[in-house]
RODO-2510 file (C-alpha; in nm, 4 decimals, decimal comma):
residues 511
     n   res          X          Y          Z
     1     m     0,0000     0,0000     0,0000
     2     e     0,1082     0,3561    -0,0694
     3     r     0,0129     0,6525     0,1465
     4     t    -0,3242     0,7451    -0,0029
     5     s    -0,6875     0,8127     0,0830
     6     g    -1,0439     0,7699    -0,0379
     7     v    -1,4097     0,8211     0,0415
     8     l    -1,6813     0,5871     0,1678
     9     l    -2,0165     0,6474    -0,0036
    10     h    -2,2593     0,3733    -0,0973
    11     i    -2,4171     0,3784    -0,4434
    12     t    -2,7670     0,4139    -0,2945
    13     s    -2,6617     0,7436    -0,1321
    14     l    -2,5889     0,9181    -0,4605
    15     a    -2,8289     1,1796    -0,5933
    16     s    -3,0758     1,0590    -0,8553
    17     p    -3,4205     1,1588    -0,9861
    18     y    -3,5330     0,7970    -0,9494
    19     g    -3,5566     0,7538    -0,5728
    20     i    -3,2227     0,5857    -0,5055
    21     g    -2,8623     0,6270    -0,6126
    22     s    -2,7700     0,4297    -0,9211
    23     f    -2,4995     0,3617    -1,1785
    24     g    -2,6000     0,6800    -1,3590
    25     r    -2,4711     1,0316    -1,4113
    26     a    -2,4164     1,1125    -1,0429
    27     a    -2,1922     0,8068    -1,0030
    28     y    -1,9673     0,9196    -1,2877
    29     e    -1,9609     1,2721    -1,1468
    30     f    -1,8590     1,1323    -0,8091
    31     v    -1,5664     0,9549    -0,9740
    32     d    -1,4715     1,2903    -1,1277
    33     f    -1,4918     1,4473    -0,7807
    34     l    -1,2593     1,1832    -0,6346
    35     s    -1,0170     1,2243    -0,9221
    36     a    -1,0161     1,6053    -0,8940
    37     c    -0,9384     1,5751    -0,5216
    38     k    -0,6499     1,3342    -0,5914
    39     q    -0,8136     1,0385    -0,4168
    40     s    -0,7230     0,6760    -0,4796
    41     y    -1,0277     0,4837    -0,3544
    42     w    -1,4047     0,4790    -0,3642
    43     q    -1,5343     0,2474    -0,0919
    44     i    -1,8898     0,1156    -0,1194
    45     l    -2,1166    -0,1267     0,0651
    46     p    -2,2285    -0,4641    -0,0772
    47     l    -2,3950    -0,4464    -0,4199
    48     t    -2,5967    -0,7631    -0,3685
    49     t    -2,9750    -0,7794    -0,3495
    50     t    -3,1441    -0,6609    -0,0310
    51     s    -3,4207    -0,8376     0,1556
    52     y    -3,5583    -0,7994     0,5067
    53     g    -3,4840    -0,4550     0,6489
    54     d    -3,3312    -0,3343     0,3193
    55     s    -2,9846    -0,4179     0,4495
    56     p    -2,7107    -0,4913     0,1939
    57     y    -2,5817    -0,7405     0,4523
    58     q    -2,9014    -0,9497     0,4235
    59     s    -2,9178    -1,0678     0,0635
    60     f    -3,1157    -1,3234    -0,1351
    61     s    -2,7887    -1,4219    -0,3021
    62     a    -2,4162    -1,3939    -0,2383
    63     f    -2,3672    -1,3192    -0,6090
    64     a    -2,6694    -1,1474    -0,7650
    65     g    -2,6719    -0,7689    -0,8036
    66     n    -2,9209    -0,5227    -0,6566
    67     t    -3,1435    -0,4198    -0,9482
    68     h    -3,2451    -0,0988    -0,7667
    69     l    -2,9050     0,0305    -0,8782
    70     i    -2,9782    -0,0065    -1,2500
    71     d    -2,9902     0,3423    -1,4002
    72     f    -3,2963     0,4269    -1,6099
    73     d    -3,1208     0,6942    -1,8152
    74     r    -2,8729     0,4306    -1,9345
    75     l    -3,1670     0,2128    -2,0407
    76     v    -3,3105     0,5085    -2,2330
    77     e    -2,9752     0,5555    -2,4064
    78     a    -2,9744     0,1850    -2,4966
    79     g    -3,3242     0,2146    -2,6453
    80     y    -3,4958    -0,0111    -2,3910
    81     l    -3,6985     0,2735    -2,2377
    82     k    -3,8317     0,6026    -2,3693
    83     a    -3,7804     0,9301    -2,1860
    84     s    -4,1590     0,9619    -2,1717
    85     d    -4,1749     0,6379    -1,9698
    86     l    -4,0085     0,8224    -1,6817
    87     e    -4,2408     1,1224    -1,6769
    88     d    -4,5028     1,1882    -1,4097
    89     l    -4,3641     0,9244    -1,1744
    90     s    -4,2936     0,9837    -0,8056
    91     f    -4,0022     0,7830    -0,6669
    92     a    -3,9611     0,9703    -0,3390
    93     e    -4,1138     1,2502    -0,1366
    94     n    -3,7768     1,3526     0,0081
    95     p    -3,4830     1,3541    -0,2365
    96     e    -3,2413     1,2872     0,0517
    97     v    -3,4185     0,9730     0,1784
    98     v    -3,4610     0,6362     0,0036
    99     d    -3,8227     0,5181     0,0221
   100     y    -3,7659     0,1466    -0,0388
   101     g    -4,1342     0,0570    -0,0398
   102     r    -4,2115     0,3135    -0,3059
   103     i    -3,9206     0,2351    -0,5350
   104     f    -4,0033    -0,1365    -0,5078
   105     r    -4,3477    -0,0602    -0,6504
   106     v    -4,2540     0,2060    -0,9059
   107     r    -3,9332     0,0646    -1,0506
   108     r    -4,0533    -0,2863    -1,1339
   109     p    -4,2951    -0,1928    -1,4182
   110     l    -4,0236     0,0177    -1,5793
   111     l    -3,7705    -0,2617    -1,5626
   112     e    -4,0266    -0,5037    -1,7037
   113     k    -4,0812    -0,2661    -1,9943
   114     a    -3,7058    -0,2482    -2,0541
   115     v    -3,6762    -0,6278    -2,0433
   116     a    -3,9566    -0,6627    -2,2983
   117     a    -3,7857    -0,4150    -2,5300
   118     f    -3,4550    -0,5970    -2,4884
   119     q    -3,6162    -0,9262    -2,5886
   120     k    -3,8043    -0,7718    -2,8799
   121     d    -3,4824    -0,6190    -3,0054
   122     k    -3,3411    -0,9718    -3,0076
   123     k    -3,0444    -0,8556    -2,8035
   124     d    -3,1031    -1,1601    -2,5866
   125     k    -2,9596    -1,3538    -2,8786
   126     s    -2,6430    -1,1414    -2,8857
   127     r    -2,3025    -1,2906    -2,8173
   128     d    -2,2471    -1,0533    -2,5237
   129     f    -2,5627    -1,1649    -2,3478
   130     k    -2,4879    -1,5309    -2,4140
   131     d    -2,1360    -1,4865    -2,2792
   132     f    -2,2757    -1,3233    -1,9651
   133     v    -2,5167    -1,6099    -1,9034
   134     q    -2,2517    -1,8710    -1,9698
   135     s    -1,9800    -1,7129    -1,7559
   136     n    -2,2167    -1,6735    -1,4593
   137     q    -2,3962    -2,0052    -1,4945
   138     d    -2,2664    -2,1365    -1,1618
   139     w    -2,4935    -1,8963    -0,9695
   140     l    -2,7201    -1,7187    -1,2192
   141     e    -2,9586    -1,9987    -1,3144
   142     a    -3,0274    -2,1003    -0,9545
   143     f    -3,0860    -1,7366    -0,8558
   144     c    -3,3367    -1,6803    -1,1366
   145     q    -3,5118    -2,0030    -1,0429
   146     y    -3,5219    -1,9012    -0,6790
   147     m    -3,6708    -1,5597    -0,7518
   148     t    -3,9252    -1,7093    -0,9927
   149     v    -4,0478    -1,9585    -0,7346
   150     k    -4,0462    -1,6864    -0,4664
   151     e    -4,2640    -1,4584    -0,6770
   152     s    -4,4953    -1,7482    -0,7564
   153     f    -4,5641    -1,7756    -0,3834
   154     d    -4,6190    -1,4068    -0,2992
   155     l    -4,2527    -1,3320    -0,2243
   156     k    -4,2570    -1,5536     0,0839
   157     a    -3,9307    -1,6906     0,2197
   158     w    -3,8417    -2,0324     0,0771
   159     y    -3,9072    -2,2033     0,4124
   160     d    -4,2695    -2,0830     0,3905
   161     w    -4,3275    -2,2192     0,0400
   162     p    -4,5453    -2,5263    -0,0187
   163     e    -4,3591    -2,8312     0,1065
   164     a    -4,3008    -2,9651    -0,2437
   165     y    -4,0772    -2,6663    -0,3256
   166     r    -3,8862    -2,6278    -0,0006
   167     t    -3,6364    -2,8833    -0,1256
   168     y    -3,4519    -2,7904    -0,4422
   169     q    -3,5736    -3,0460    -0,6956
   170     i    -3,4359    -2,9367    -1,0304
   171     d    -3,6924    -3,0925    -1,2662
   172     q    -3,9889    -2,9633    -1,0678
   173     v    -3,8366    -2,6154    -1,0389
   174     k    -3,7571    -2,6018    -1,4100
   175     t    -4,1179    -2,6901    -1,4908
   176     l    -4,2442    -2,4039    -1,2741
   177     c    -3,9963    -2,1643    -1,4335
   178     w    -4,1039    -2,2733    -1,7783
   179     d    -4,4625    -2,1929    -1,6829
   180     h    -4,3457    -1,8519    -1,5544
   181     a    -4,0920    -1,7791    -1,8279
   182     d    -4,1562    -1,4035    -1,8227
   183     c    -4,0605    -1,3880    -1,4564
   184     y    -3,7502    -1,6034    -1,5055
   185     n    -3,6347    -1,3949    -1,8015
   186     y    -3,6988    -1,0742    -1,6072
   187     h    -3,4493    -1,1762    -1,3411
   188     l    -3,2022    -1,3084    -1,5976
   189     i    -3,2008    -0,9921    -1,8075
   190     t    -3,2042    -0,7447    -1,5190
   191     q    -2,8941    -0,9158    -1,3828
   192     y    -2,7378    -0,8572    -1,7248
   193     f    -2,8384    -0,4896    -1,7086
   194     f    -2,6927    -0,4620    -1,3578
   195     f    -2,3544    -0,6137    -1,4351
   196     k    -2,3058    -0,4343    -1,7666
   197     q    -2,3780    -0,0969    -1,6055
   198     w    -2,1521    -0,1732    -1,3094
   199     e    -1,8676    -0,2928    -1,5332
   200     a    -1,8898     0,0335    -1,7304
   201     l    -1,8830     0,2461    -1,4133
   202     k    -1,5911     0,0541    -1,2633
   203     a    -1,3986     0,0801    -1,5902
   204     y    -1,4524     0,4562    -1,5869
   205     a    -1,3291     0,4773    -1,2265
   206     n    -1,0193     0,2738    -1,3073
   207     q    -0,9468     0,4944    -1,6088
   208     k    -0,9533     0,7887    -1,3667
   209     h    -0,7086     0,5958    -1,1417
   210     i    -0,9761     0,5347    -0,8777
   211     q    -0,9859     0,1849    -0,7299
   212     i    -1,3107     0,0388    -0,5958
   213     i    -1,3132    -0,1065    -0,2441
   214     g    -1,6022    -0,3522    -0,2323
   215     d    -1,7556    -0,5141     0,0722
   216     m    -1,8209    -0,8857     0,1209
   217     p    -2,0477    -0,9874     0,4101
   218     i    -1,9252    -1,2941     0,5934
   219     y    -2,2743    -1,4494     0,6040
   220     v    -2,5707    -1,4962     0,3731
   221     a    -2,9348    -1,4538     0,4707
   222     r    -3,1525    -1,7443     0,5770
   223     d    -3,3929    -1,6486     0,2990
   224     s    -3,1355    -1,6985     0,0250
   225     v    -3,0771    -1,9129    -0,2770
   226     e    -2,7734    -2,0669    -0,1047
   227     m    -2,9786    -2,1944     0,1880
   228     w    -3,2402    -2,3312    -0,0501
   229     t    -3,0113    -2,5036    -0,2985
   230     q    -2,7100    -2,5930    -0,0808
   231     p    -2,8342    -2,6589     0,2735
   232     a    -2,5376    -2,8892     0,3400
   233     m    -2,3196    -2,5781     0,3667
   234     f    -2,5002    -2,4764     0,6857
   235     k    -2,5752    -2,6131     1,0299
   236     t    -2,9362    -2,7221     0,9953
   237     d    -3,1742    -2,9858     1,1282
   238     a    -3,3695    -3,2437     0,9289
   239     n    -3,6210    -2,9750     0,8242
   240     k    -3,3428    -2,7443     0,7031
   241     d    -3,4104    -2,5031     0,9880
   242     p    -3,0954    -2,3440     1,1342
   243     l    -2,9593    -2,5044     1,4477
   244     t    -2,7754    -2,1845     1,5340
   245     v    -2,7519    -1,8373     1,3853
   246     a    -2,4988    -1,5562     1,3763
   247     g    -2,4730    -1,2522     1,5977
   248     t    -2,2423    -1,0679     1,8312
   249     p    -2,2089    -1,0739     2,2091
   250     p    -2,3165    -0,7793     2,4266
   251     d    -2,0956    -0,4804     2,3428
   252     n    -2,0938    -0,1020     2,3148
   253     f    -2,3687    -0,1151     2,0529
   254     s    -2,6110    -0,3332     2,2502
   255     d    -2,6423    -0,4654     2,6059
   256     t    -2,7961    -0,7882     2,4752
   257     g    -2,5722    -0,8327     2,1725
   258     q    -2,6827    -0,8376     1,8117
   259     y    -2,9068    -1,1213     1,6901
   260     w    -2,8339    -1,1205     1,3173
   261     g    -3,0229    -1,4396     1,2364
   262     n    -2,7946    -1,5506     0,9524
   263     p    -2,7418    -1,9269     0,9281
   264     i    -2,4049    -2,0567     1,0490
   265     y    -2,1750    -2,2332     0,8031
   266     d    -2,0833    -2,5967     0,8504
   267     w    -1,7109    -2,5335     0,8294
   268     d    -1,6226    -2,9038     0,8440
   269     y    -1,8319    -2,9640     0,5319
   270     m    -1,6748    -2,6654     0,3567
   271     a    -1,3272    -2,7910     0,4418
   272     d    -1,4138    -3,1318     0,2950
   273     q    -1,5192    -2,9498    -0,0242
   274     g    -1,1874    -2,7667    -0,0404
   275     y    -1,3626    -2,4355     0,0345
   276     q    -1,4748    -2,4275    -0,3276
   277     w    -1,7762    -2,2048    -0,2587
   278     w    -1,5537    -1,9474    -0,0898
   279     i    -1,3039    -1,9603    -0,3740
   280     q    -1,5862    -1,9041    -0,6220
   281     r    -1,7266    -1,6193    -0,4136
   282     m    -1,3918    -1,4480    -0,3738
   283     a    -1,3078    -1,4853    -0,7423
   284     k    -1,6364    -1,3204    -0,8352
   285     s    -1,5745    -1,0412    -0,5842
   286     f    -1,2412    -0,9607    -0,7478
   287     e    -1,4099    -0,9467    -1,0865
   288     m    -1,6301    -0,6717    -0,9431
   289     y    -1,3874    -0,4836    -0,7177
   290     d    -1,0211    -0,3917    -0,6997
   291     i    -1,0003    -0,4444    -0,3223
   292     v    -1,2359    -0,6464    -0,1029
   293     r    -1,3206    -0,5599     0,2561
   294     i    -1,4270    -0,8776     0,4376
   295     d    -1,6947    -0,7903     0,6890
   296     h    -1,6666    -0,9447     1,0382
   297     f    -1,3220    -1,0880     0,9693
   298     r    -1,2844    -1,2021     1,3297
   299     g    -1,5646    -1,4541     1,2663
   300     f    -1,3230    -1,6696     1,0686
   301     e    -1,1186    -1,7289     1,3835
   302     s    -1,4111    -1,7586     1,6275
   303     f    -1,7744    -1,6602     1,5821
   304     w    -2,0630    -1,5885     1,8157
   305     e    -2,3117    -1,8725     1,7706
   306     v    -2,6660    -1,8207     1,9033
   307     p    -2,9296    -2,0961     1,9423
   308     y    -3,1937    -2,0426     1,6745
   309     g    -3,5019    -1,8701     1,8105
   310     s    -3,3302    -1,7124     2,1112
   311     e    -3,4829    -1,3875     2,2317
   312     t    -3,1456    -1,2132     2,2246
   313     a    -2,7887    -1,2867     2,1256
   314     a    -2,6769    -1,2897     2,4876
   315     s    -2,7370    -1,6670     2,5074
   316     g    -2,4731    -1,7375     2,2428
   317     h    -2,1225    -1,8741     2,2763
   318     w    -1,7912    -1,8590     2,0902
   319     t    -1,7127    -2,1343     1,8382
   320     k    -1,3908    -2,1824     1,6438
   321     g    -1,3958    -2,0966     1,2741
   322     p    -1,1768    -2,2222     0,9887
   323     g    -0,8896    -1,9880     1,0685
   324     l    -0,5907    -1,9716     0,8366
   325     k    -0,6908    -2,2885     0,6510
   326     l    -0,9521    -2,0923     0,4552
   327     f    -0,7157    -1,8106     0,3618
   328     k    -0,4450    -2,0560     0,2593
   329     a    -0,6957    -2,2242     0,0278
   330     l    -0,7898    -1,8856    -0,1196
   331     k    -0,4270    -1,7942    -0,1772
   332     d    -0,3442    -2,1314    -0,3295
   333     a    -0,6361    -2,0983    -0,5718
   334     l    -0,6301    -1,7260    -0,6497
   335     g    -0,2875    -1,5953    -0,5507
   336     d    -0,2215    -1,2891    -0,3361
   337     l    -0,5410    -1,0919    -0,2826
   338     a    -0,5965    -0,7256    -0,1956
   339     i    -0,8144    -0,7782     0,1127
   340     i    -0,9025    -0,5487     0,4025
   341     a    -0,9861    -0,7271     0,7273
   342     e    -1,2764    -0,5682     0,9141
   343     d    -1,1279    -0,6629     1,2496
   344     l    -1,3521    -0,4548     1,4756
   345     g    -1,5335    -0,5794     1,7820
   346     f    -1,4126    -0,8184     2,0493
   347     m    -1,0498    -0,8879     1,9600
   348     t    -0,8351    -1,1664     2,1025
   349     d    -0,4724    -1,2598     2,0597
   350     e    -0,5835    -1,5418     1,8289
   351     v    -0,7711    -1,3026     1,5964
   352     i    -0,4759    -1,0650     1,5862
   353     e    -0,2385    -1,3520     1,5090
   354     m    -0,4636    -1,4724     1,2262
   355     r    -0,4853    -1,1254     1,0731
   356     e    -0,1104    -1,0712     1,0986
   357     a    -0,0426    -1,4128     0,9461
   358     t    -0,2545    -1,3212     0,6416
   359     g    -0,0826    -0,9839     0,6086
   360     y    -0,4172    -0,8135     0,5475
   361     p    -0,4486    -0,4581     0,6822
   362     g    -0,6948    -0,4088     0,9657
   363     m    -0,9137    -0,1101     1,0489
   364     k    -0,8821     0,1700     1,3044
   365     i    -1,1834     0,3772     1,4140
   366     l    -1,1070     0,7174     1,5634
   367     q    -1,4465     0,7499     1,7338
   368     f    -1,3484     0,4603     1,9599
   369     a    -1,0347     0,6393     2,0795
   370     f    -1,1671     0,9046     2,3148
   371     n    -1,2723     0,8127     2,6673
   372     g    -1,2027     1,1567     2,8047
   373     k    -0,8812     1,1002     2,9934
   374     t    -0,6600     0,7987     2,9181
   375     d    -0,4527     0,6673     2,6325
   376     s    -0,6120     0,4290     2,3822
   377     l    -0,4826     0,1987     2,1105
   378     d    -0,7401     0,3626     1,8817
   379     l    -0,5599     0,6978     1,9024
   380     p    -0,3631     0,7732     1,5840
   381     h    -0,0212     0,7767     1,7511
   382     h    -0,0624     0,3996     1,7937
   383     y    -0,1666     0,3247     1,4326
   384     s     0,0637     0,1031     1,2320
   385     a     0,1206     0,1571     0,8618
   386     n    -0,0643    -0,1631     0,7683
   387     t    -0,4039    -0,0270     0,8707
   388     i    -0,6958     0,1612     0,7180
   389     a    -0,8005     0,4637     0,9253
   390     y    -1,1615     0,5801     0,9584
   391     v    -1,3389     0,8303     1,1796
   392     g    -1,6369     0,5936     1,1677
   393     t    -1,7938     0,3289     0,9442
   394     h    -2,1481     0,2842     0,8116
   395     d    -2,2405     0,1375     1,1527
   396     n    -2,1249     0,4427     1,3481
   397     e    -2,2733     0,7825     1,4100
   398     t    -2,1468     1,0568     1,1849
   399     a    -1,8501     1,2461     1,3276
   400     r    -2,0630     1,5509     1,4007
   401     g    -2,3456     1,3403     1,5420
   402     w    -2,1095     1,1541     1,7745
   403     y    -1,9361     1,4708     1,8935
   404     e    -2,2587     1,6644     1,9549
   405     e    -2,4932     1,3904     2,0772
   406     s    -2,2973     1,1010     2,2285
   407     a    -1,9617     1,2292     2,3474
   408     n    -1,9614     1,3777     2,6972
   409     q    -1,7810     1,7002     2,7798
   410     s    -1,4590     1,5289     2,8853
   411     q    -1,4526     1,3353     2,5590
   412     r    -1,5121     1,6541     2,3594
   413     d    -1,2358     1,8267     2,5539
   414     q    -1,0000     1,5400     2,4755
   415     v    -1,0898     1,5552     2,1054
   416     d    -1,0258     1,9292     2,0960
   417     a    -0,6943     1,9028     2,2804
   418     y    -0,5589     1,5921     2,1074
   419     l    -0,6441     1,7170     1,7584
   420     n    -0,5595     2,0807     1,8376
   421     r    -0,8997     2,1770     1,7091
   422     r    -0,8852     2,5255     1,5659
   423     k    -1,1236     2,8052     1,6545
   424     g    -1,4295     2,7745     1,4347
   425     e    -1,3190     2,4396     1,2923
   426     a    -1,5942     2,1770     1,2640
   427     a    -1,5376     1,8747     1,4864
   428     s    -1,5865     1,6497     1,1843
   429     h    -1,3020     1,8239     1,0013
   430     a    -1,0734     1,7985     1,3040
   431     l    -1,1456     1,4259     1,3272
   432     n    -1,0790     1,3877     0,9546
   433     r    -0,7446     1,5632     1,0097
   434     g    -0,6710     1,3084     1,2794
   435     i    -0,6910     1,0125     1,0430
   436     a    -0,5271     1,2042     0,7570
   437     a    -0,2234     1,2756     0,9747
   438     s    -0,2017     0,9209     1,1098
   439     s     0,0577     0,6605     1,0125
   440     s    -0,2074     0,4436     0,8427
   441     q    -0,1210     0,3991     0,4789
   442     i    -0,4843     0,4554     0,3788
   443     a    -0,7346     0,7008     0,5267
   444     i    -1,1018     0,6673     0,4299
   445     y    -1,3381     0,9577     0,4964
   446     t    -1,7146     0,9104     0,4976
   447     m    -1,9007     1,1475     0,2692
   448     q    -2,1267     1,2486     0,5572
   449     d    -1,8248     1,3693     0,7550
   450     l    -1,6834     1,5622     0,4607
   451     l    -2,0228     1,7343     0,4400
   452     n    -2,0291     1,7926     0,8187
   453     l    -2,3686     1,6253     0,8560
   454     g    -2,5281     1,5181     1,1820
   455     n    -2,6948     1,1895     1,2675
   456     r    -2,9862     1,2454     1,0331
   457     a    -2,7346     1,1260     0,7738
   458     r    -2,6343     0,8161     0,9693
   459     m    -2,6383     0,5092     0,7458
   460     n    -2,7100     0,2314     0,9956
   461     t    -2,7781     0,1804     1,3637
   462     p    -2,6900    -0,1804     1,4564
   463     s    -2,9600    -0,3927     1,6225
   464     t    -3,2379    -0,1763     1,4778
   465     i    -3,4721    -0,2198     1,1807
   466     g    -3,6308     0,0709     0,9969
   467     c    -3,4816     0,4089     0,9081
   468     n    -3,1514     0,2463     0,8073
   469     w    -2,9696     0,2558     0,4715
   470     q    -3,1843     0,5531     0,3645
   471     w    -2,9543     0,8562     0,3556
   472     r    -2,8888     1,0217     0,0212
   473     m    -2,6589     1,3072    -0,0693
   474     a    -2,8164     1,6285    -0,1961
   475     e    -2,7654     1,6912    -0,5657
   476     d    -2,5743     2,0148    -0,5022
   477     a    -2,3682     1,8801    -0,2093
   478     l    -2,0303     1,8702    -0,3852
   479     t    -1,9523     2,2393    -0,3615
   480     a    -1,6199     2,4085    -0,4253
   481     d    -1,5649     2,4212    -0,0481
   482     v    -1,5941     2,0421    -0,0245
   483     y    -1,3481     1,9961    -0,3121
   484     e    -1,1013     2,2330    -0,1517
   485     q    -1,1369     2,0767     0,1962
   486     l    -1,0678     1,7240     0,0726
   487     t    -0,7860     1,8313    -0,1575
   488     d    -0,6245     2,0273     0,1244
   489     l    -0,6377     1,7256     0,3572
   490     t    -0,4917     1,5102     0,0827
   491     e    -0,2032     1,7388    -0,0057
   492     t    -0,1204     1,8539     0,3472
   493     y    -0,0810     1,4977     0,4750
   494     f     0,0830     1,3616     0,1581
   495     r    -0,1969     1,1268     0,0541
   496     a    -0,2331     1,2313    -0,3092
   497     n    -0,2876     0,9544    -0,5604
   498     p     0,0569     0,8796    -0,7093
   499     k    -0,0982     0,9201    -1,0549
   500     f    -0,1730     1,2863    -0,9817
   501     k     0,0778     1,5657    -0,9336
   502     l     0,0563     1,7858    -0,6260
   503     g    -0,0793     2,1301    -0,6899
   504     t    -0,3104     2,0349    -0,9781
   505     s    -0,5861     2,2935    -1,0096
   506     i    -0,9430     2,2068    -0,9149
   507     t    -1,0996     2,5034    -1,0920
   508     n    -1,4429     2,4682    -1,2517
   509     k    -1,5444     2,2072    -0,9938
   510     g    -1,8397     2,2509    -0,7639
   511     d    -1,9604     2,5728    -0,9349
***
């Protein structure tokens, strides 16, 4: 790693006239913003489908893309929609909040119209489309089958389907999909739209010398195609119900822990299979991203296992994971990988040893550093070079929100003194200076903190459902002041992208 920096902003948080951020104009303009400010990285959250609670960490598939991110203007340019199709439609009441219920209802008819036009244009017979289907056959067919059956039974979870379909019987499923060919083809073609638009955006970012940091959740959802088609990968009973589920023990976020509800992997089975599913998953991730952040990295050493149906996660216990055996298998199959280990939470010597053995950089969170009086390993003077520094992640309050609403006076005093906060300087900017000046080779700023936004812009509050993943950036948010602030941080603390020369003008940006 070289001494560089980047910005964390999920695709859904981009401005857009269609209710949610997408792979459209605003995404390309954000790449231009990063490039103009001499950044090296754009970090995003998972791009997979969302299910219960709209969380990108609860997906119907470990591989399929979130079709909410397909940009309608790109479909108009391709001839699959008309501009008039997008008129007189209301995608959101508030342009800075994602209304998932509304976009679920309004977007689907438009995508169906685009799919019909694609088929009529016979582009489904094109070599590019055939290559896409063929190269993704190992997950794509099962996903389209899964979604077709799900929609046939009112979008219920697979474990609530009629008994005949709860077990993945290929011939029976294919018959149902044949009878619902329009639905099957809808999911097939929208996945094609998704990946083609994402590939174009990523290629543009790479041309601008911006690398994409993607995010891979450790677990899949119970209501997922993997649980339906490959139950042997998980700890389940004879009815395919989970024996135990994932979560975290009581911590600073919750007195009772976090009951995630994701099924637990049968790591012995996966080892017997040579970790082939993980190799496949990681290979696909590196087709999509330049760097992969593995969420809940400590769960590979030991994970918090909660009896299924428990009222809280407090009744769980620690269980050993696959450890270095998994990462050795990944390296043997795929070579050296650019991975970031999300090593937050309850750390032990064993987790630290595993991370150091892999060589992957860990994460440092500045918000965790200030207790008001004593030294802390989360203070920047303790950071090692092989770390990624953040003020906070998508699970934290914004810097301003934390400083104004959660930090007590002694903590605020410590922040001001430690960071030598200047008169009139926003706390969020002082905290950003703290990570910029640190020894970490990479500093990642959240867009909310660069905009000095309070907790109304918080992305997620762990252990809660509703009002999460909704924040969107205002269309005119990237002002000249924001460009200058980020560029100044970057140049002052020697984090400019090596492809860019120091002192490059940023005129005509943010006007």
